Every structure is written in structure tokens, then in C-alpha cells.
LOMI-209789 format. One line per 5 residues: number of its first residue (from 0); their letters; for each residue y, z, x of C-alpha. Coordinates in nm, 3 decimals. Example, Ala and Ser with C-alpha at 12.3 -4.5 7.8 and 13.67 -1.06 7.14 Angstrom:
BEGIN
0> as> -0.450,0.780,1.230; -0.106,0.714,1.367
END
This chain:
BEGIN
0> mthep> 6.648,18.356,11.195; 7.064,18.376,11.186; 7.287,18.024,11.237; 7.602,18.097,11.409; 7.873,17.912,11.352
5> ldesr> 7.942,17.617,11.541; 8.136,17.723,11.827; 8.397,17.484,12.050; 8.248,17.601,12.377; 7.872,17.530,12.294
10> pgttp> 7.731,17.183,12.427; 7.656,16.861,12.209; 7.940,16.985,11.930; 8.213,16.683,12.060; 8.542,16.703,11.876
15> aarad> 8.466,16.337,11.772; 8.151,16.488,11.559; 8.402,16.811,11.430; 8.640,16.533,11.317; 8.352,16.354,11.155
20> dvtta> 8.254,16.703,10.976; 8.583,16.734,10.829; 8.676,16.385,10.737; 8.322,16.393,10.515; 8.469,16.737,10.392
25> sspap> 8.729,16.688,10.187; 8.713,16.264,10.124; 8.691,16.330,9.799; 8.357,16.167,9.535; 8.462,15.823,9.382
30> esspa> 8.571,15.841,9.015; 8.293,15.705,8.814; 8.440,15.403,8.518; 8.483,15.486,8.198; 8.154,15.619,8.034
35> glpda> 7.911,15.270,7.964; 8.142,15.046,8.119; 8.089,14.902,8.443; 8.331,14.863,8.711; 8.473,14.472,8.617
40> atpda> 8.553,14.668,8.324; 8.792,14.866,8.440; 9.156,14.838,8.342; 9.323,14.691,8.630; 9.703,14.814,8.721
45> aapar> 9.827,14.519,8.845; 9.793,14.341,8.530; 10.067,14.261,8.312; 10.115,14.517,7.973; 10.086,14.350,7.636
50> hgidd> 10.399,14.357,7.436; 10.243,14.263,7.110; 10.253,13.938,7.151; 10.151,13.752,6.798; 10.278,13.361,6.872
55> paltg> 9.931,13.196,6.905; 10.096,12.911,7.100; 10.162,13.251,7.401; 9.846,13.448,7.358; 9.584,13.159,7.319
60> sietv> 9.407,12.988,7.575; 9.469,12.618,7.635; 9.160,12.537,7.535; 9.233,12.662,7.175; 9.620,12.611,7.146
65> dttkh> 9.795,12.309,7.141; 10.141,12.293,7.249; 10.226,11.910,7.207; 10.097,11.885,6.816; 10.437,11.904,6.530
70> tlaen> 10.396,12.165,6.325; 10.514,12.098,5.947; 10.843,12.205,5.941; 10.941,12.043,6.282; 10.811,11.717,6.148
75> vmgvv> 11.049,11.751,5.771; 11.332,11.853,5.982; 11.306,11.573,6.273; 11.261,11.342,5.960; 11.524,11.474,5.775
80> tgvfl> 11.730,11.443,6.098; 11.658,11.124,6.195; 11.715,10.977,5.843; 12.086,11.099,5.833; 12.167,11.012,6.116
85> asfgl> 12.057,10.696,6.084; 12.208,10.662,5.769; 12.560,10.776,5.868; 12.501,10.486,6.190; 12.507,10.232,5.930
90> fllka> 12.750,10.407,5.715; 13.020,10.301,5.986; 12.873,9.973,6.021; 12.879,9.851,5.678; 13.248,10.010,5.634
95> sgavs> 13.379,9.789,5.974; 13.234,9.514,5.800; 12.954,9.437,6.084; 12.563,9.430,6.086; 12.279,9.551,6.241
100> ggtag> 11.910,9.455,6.325; 11.599,9.499,6.150; 11.524,9.533,5.795; 11.876,9.743,5.782; 12.061,9.481,5.942
105> lallt> 11.883,9.214,5.688; 11.958,9.400,5.371; 12.323,9.483,5.525; 12.345,9.118,5.560; 12.236,9.008,5.236
110> syatg> 12.478,9.290,5.047; 12.749,9.058,5.179; 12.667,8.787,5.088; 12.516,8.893,4.741; 12.760,9.205,4.660
115> wtfgv> 12.459,9.367,4.550; 12.438,9.727,4.692; 12.288,9.816,5.059; 12.043,10.073,4.906; 11.827,9.863,4.640
120> lfvlv> 11.870,9.546,4.849; 11.709,9.865,5.191; 11.411,9.959,4.952; 11.387,9.582,4.858; 11.291,9.377,5.201
125> nvpff> 11.059,9.635,5.297; 10.840,9.700,5.027; 10.643,9.382,5.259; 10.627,9.591,5.556; 10.449,9.889,5.354
130> alavw> 10.073,9.655,5.344; 10.161,9.582,5.696; 10.193,9.979,5.783; 9.919,10.044,5.528; 9.703,9.784,5.748
135> kkgwp> 9.748,9.916,6.072; 9.915,10.289,6.113; 9.765,10.386,5.809; 9.852,10.574,5.474; 9.978,10.918,5.669
140> ftlrt> 10.221,10.730,5.824; 10.345,10.475,5.547; 10.370,10.750,5.296; 10.634,10.911,5.566; 10.815,10.563,5.640
145> iltvv> 10.811,10.532,5.239; 10.954,10.848,5.225; 11.221,10.788,5.512; 11.333,10.483,5.333; 11.389,10.611,5.002
150> mlsaf> 11.581,10.889,5.180; 11.877,10.680,5.395; 11.852,10.437,5.050; 12.010,10.803,4.812; 12.190,10.858,5.171
155> sylhp> 12.360,10.533,5.141; 12.516,10.637,4.771; 12.585,10.991,4.964; 12.755,10.902,5.239; 13.114,10.709,5.075
160> lvfdi> 13.126,10.958,4.793; 13.154,11.244,5.080; 13.365,11.045,5.331; 13.642,10.850,5.193; 13.704,10.573,5.488
165> davnp> 13.934,10.275,5.341; 13.900,10.103,5.714; 13.790,10.176,6.074; 13.790,9.981,6.431; 13.542,9.770,6.412
170> vygtl> 13.478,9.850,6.795; 13.457,10.192,6.760; 13.200,10.164,6.395; 12.998,9.930,6.545; 12.944,10.063,6.871
175> agnll> 12.913,10.417,6.750; 12.699,10.308,6.451; 12.461,10.155,6.638; 12.414,10.449,6.899; 12.357,10.649,6.607
180> vgvgl> 12.128,10.429,6.413; 11.929,10.393,6.783; 11.931,10.743,6.772; 11.808,10.853,6.443; 11.531,10.585,6.506
185> lilfr> 11.405,10.804,6.796; 11.410,11.105,6.641; 11.157,10.901,6.338; 10.923,10.771,6.573; 10.923,11.065,6.773
190> hgasl> 10.765,11.271,6.405; 10.532,10.985,6.318; 10.785,10.783,6.052; 11.020,10.465,6.108; 11.300,10.313,5.879
195> ggini> 10.962,10.051,5.786; 11.018,9.685,5.813; 11.071,9.604,6.174; 11.041,9.875,6.319; 10.659,9.928,6.200
200> lalvl> 10.641,9.562,6.360; 10.752,9.693,6.693; 10.575,9.985,6.638; 10.231,9.805,6.620; 10.335,9.560,6.886
205> qerag> 10.347,9.807,7.176; 10.062,10.017,7.071; 9.822,9.684,7.009; 10.009,9.432,7.303; 10.204,9.710,7.558
210> lragy> 10.490,9.518,7.438; 10.797,9.759,7.450; 10.926,9.886,7.088; 11.233,9.812,7.195; 11.277,9.486,7.360
215> vqmgf> 11.117,9.366,7.033; 11.320,9.519,6.835; 11.629,9.337,7.053; 11.457,9.003,6.965; 11.447,9.051,6.579
220> dvliv> 11.764,9.150,6.554; 11.957,8.864,6.825; 11.784,8.619,6.524; 11.968,8.874,6.220; 12.329,8.843,6.396
225> laslt> 12.307,8.501,6.473; 12.217,8.491,6.120; 12.487,8.661,6.038; 12.716,8.397,6.118; 12.727,8.258,5.779
230> vvspw> 12.829,8.566,5.631; 13.087,8.726,5.884; 13.397,8.624,6.170; 13.230,8.509,6.534; 13.374,8.774,6.629
235> ivlls> 13.230,9.037,6.413; 12.936,8.865,6.517; 13.025,8.906,6.875; 13.086,9.285,6.805; 12.714,9.320,6.594
240> algav> 12.531,9.148,6.879; 12.636,9.403,7.167; 12.603,9.685,6.887; 12.253,9.563,6.856; 12.245,9.524,7.256
245> vlnlv> 12.303,9.940,7.235; 12.071,10.011,6.950; 11.783,9.878,7.126; 11.886,10.014,7.457; 11.819,10.402,7.295
250> lamnh> 11.528,10.240,7.257; 11.318,10.099,7.563; 11.523,10.340,7.751; 11.338,10.634,7.584; 11.066,10.519,7.410
255> kagry> 10.820,10.468,7.611; 10.435,10.549,7.618; 10.284,10.757,7.774; 10.667,10.987,7.823; 10.684,11.219,7.535
260> vght> 10.369,11.429,7.423; 10.406,11.567,7.106; 10.197,11.416,6.839; 10.192,11.519,6.434
END
């Protein structure tokens, strides 16, 4: 029995049926996934291509990479920068005959009264506060603080050798000096260090009692500046008080709990 080809005129062979036959015959067979791989493992053409990035902070998952943690290089650079700015600010204050707050201001005030060098007095004034740092902040913070205190004392001897300043406008020197000290302290705080002394107490009170470090520091600074009335003129005391406000506003407006997530 022979099979004749379909004829358009024959009944039962509609155009729709013929179209279905043609579509089925002409459709290519689906390609299989690579050997041994399920379909889900087939590379996605829409996925962005990698370009050999090896930085784990960019290629690692959020569960394994802590992008808020400071590296050793960042901490070293931060501490050196903070100490340099603070020490240069204190250099301007001393050249202006002004005082500041904190243990640095207390060391300046004592140097005016006794004639001792600032670098030696700054270390001596900070010694009692190192015990508080060990007790409340731990050894890593304390060791970094000791390092910053020694570095600032060393910078206090370096600046006069490099900058020959006979006199500076007291208004400019006092305000600019306190501004630099405030920025330097802010950098040190954010890298887990401080300039010791009252800075340590201010940080402890902020963490334990929720008091702003800047406002705590300001309270102690007012007492130190008032004590300077026994050594310097009332005009310089007034400028010093204004400078202390500038310094502590820098801290109060920028060093807030939860605002900065970087940690050591």
C-alpha cells in the first residue's frame, strides 16, 4: 500500500494543521547543558564579567569582609596625622602665649609658671591617667595613648627647630591652634587613641554614661583656663576660653556615638 503526499484539496488537511507540522519540523532541538552540569549551572550571559579583581573587600561576601575595620596602615597613618596636627596646634598656642584645655593645656600652663619644657611636663601630667586607661579601655588603647603622648612630646621639640616664629597674632594663633588640636584629637579618637589625660576620662564617660566627650572635655577646659588667670593676662585668658570652645565644638559636633562606624 502506497502513501500519497498530502494534498491541499483533500479533506482533513487544513492550513492550520499544515502550519503546525511545519513549525514542529523546523524547530531546532533544545541544546543540552554542558556535560555533567545541571541547567542551573549554565553561565548566565547577563551576569557581569569579572576583570581579575583580587581585593577581598570588593569580591568577598558581606559575611566575610568587615569594611568598617581599620587596617594597620590606616591606624598608623591616622595616629601620625592626628598627633602632628595636635602638636602643631599646641605650637601655635605656645607662640601666642595662650593656653588650652586638657592635659596639654595644663602642661602649657605649668610651663609658663615654672619654665620647664612643655614636652617633659606633658608626659608627667599624663602618667596618672594611664592607670585609668588600662582599667577602663584596656592595654591596646593604653599603649596607643602612651605612643601618642611620647610622639607629641617629640614633635614639641621638632616644631621650634623647623619654624622660626618670634611672635604670632594672639587671636589667629589661639583660634587656629585650638582648631588644629580639635581636628587632631578627632582623628585620634577615630583610630582608637587619644592624647591621654582628660581625653581618656571624657571617652570613658561618653561610653559609660552617654555624656558627649566634647562637652565633658569643655567642662574641664573651663576650669583649666580659669586657673590660667594666675599666670597670663585676662585678655589672653578670654582668647583661650574662646579657643577652648572652638576645640570642643569640633569634637562635640563630629564625635558622636553611632555616627562613625570605623573601628580598630
